[in-house]
N, C-alpha and C positions, 0 to 999 in steps of 0.2 A: 503505506498508503494513508493519506489524510484528506479530510474534507472540512472546508470552512465556508460559512455563509454570512453575508451582511444584508439585512433587509433594507430596502430602499424606502425613503419616505413616501407616503401616499400622495402628499401634495408637494409640488416642486416650487420652492420659494426662491428661485434664482432670478427673479425680476430685478433688473438693475445691477446685477453682479456681472463682472467681466468674465470673458471666456476663460481667462487664466484661473480665476477663483473657482469657477465651475469645474474645470479640468483637474485642479488640485484636489477638490472634494471627491471626484471620481477615483483618482489615483489613491487617495487615502482609504476609500472603501475597499478597493482592490487589495491594498496592502493589509488591511485589517482582516479580510477574508483569508489571505495567504497565511497570516500569523495564526489564525484559528486552525487552519488546515495542519500546520506544523504542530500546534499544541494537541491536535486530535489524531496524531499518527497512531495507526493500529498496533504498532510495535515500538517499544523503546529502542532507539538506535542512535549511533553517532553519525549524523548526516555527513560529516567530513569524510567518512569511509565509503560513501556512495560512489559508484562508478558512473551511474546514469541517474538522471532525474527528468521527470515529465510533469508539466503542469497544464491544466486546462482551465480557462476562465470562461464562465458562461453568465449571461445576463442580457438585459435589454440592449439593443444595438445603440440606442442613444446614450447609454451609460458607459459603454465600453469604448476604449480607444487604445491605440498602440502604446501609449505611455504607460498604461497599466501593465501590459505584458513586459515592456522594457524594464520597469521598476521591479516587478516581481522577479524577473530574470537576474537583475543585479543583486537583489537580496538573497536569492537562492545561491548565487555564485559565492557569496560571503560565507554561507553555512555549509556549502558543499563545493569547495574549491577545485576538487579533482574531477567532478562529475561533468559528463557531457549533458547539457541541458537542452531539452526540447520543449516546445510549447504549442499551444493551440487555443483557439477561441471558438466559442459556439454561441453566436447571438440568437437569443430567443426571447419572446415576450413573457416576462415574469417579473415579479417585484423584488428580486434579490440578485446580488452578485455572488456567484459560487466559484470557489477555487478548489480543484482536486489536484493533489500532489502525489506522485508515486516516485519512490526512491528504489533503485535496484542495484545489484552488484555490491551489496553490503558485505563486508568481510568479517566483522567482529560482532556477531549477534549471539548473545548468550542463549536465547531461546532456541535458535537454530542448532547451536552446538548441543543443547540438551536433546533435541530430536535425533541427532546423529548418534549420541550415546545410547538413547533408548532403542533406536532401531538396531544398532549392533547387538545390544543385549537380547532383543526380541529374536533376531536371527539365530543366535546361539540357543535360545530356548526352543525355537522351532526345530532346529536340528536335533536337539536332545529328545524332544517328543517324538520326532520321526524315527529315531533309532530305537526308542522304547517300543513304539508301535510295531516296527519290524521284528524286534525280539519277541514280542507277544505273538505275532503271526507265526513265527518259526516254532515257538513252543506249542501253539495250537496244532500246527501241522505235524509235529513230532508226536503229540498225544493222539492225533487221529490215526497214525500208522498202527497203533496197537489195537485198534478196534477192528474186529473181523468184518469182512465185506459180507453183506447180506445178499445172497444170490438165489 
């Protein structure tokens, strides 16, 4: 999972600029937020191994357009060619464009492999401790048999 944010300028100096120029600036901000999200992934992974990817773009409605989602989708397709890519947008009034990216179905994660090894070792340790506890209980029961009953 990764998160990227690009702050929007406080003042809009798009007077006299064409719609094309304004739209390109919006797309560039969306791509910049996406690149930050990828750089800030919570786990080092090879995105080409992902089976699925999801991204969510949020920001002011006036700053968001379908070209941002389309361009982010194209770029994600390049870094995760086998993934099924889903997307969404969440227009809201704030002064930044946010992009959240989630990759799933990753097959070659060293950290996850380490968790599997640790968990299998912990299971063996748990079983050993349980057997020791059962042996201790049997020994105590055997010792208790030699004590006469007080009646």
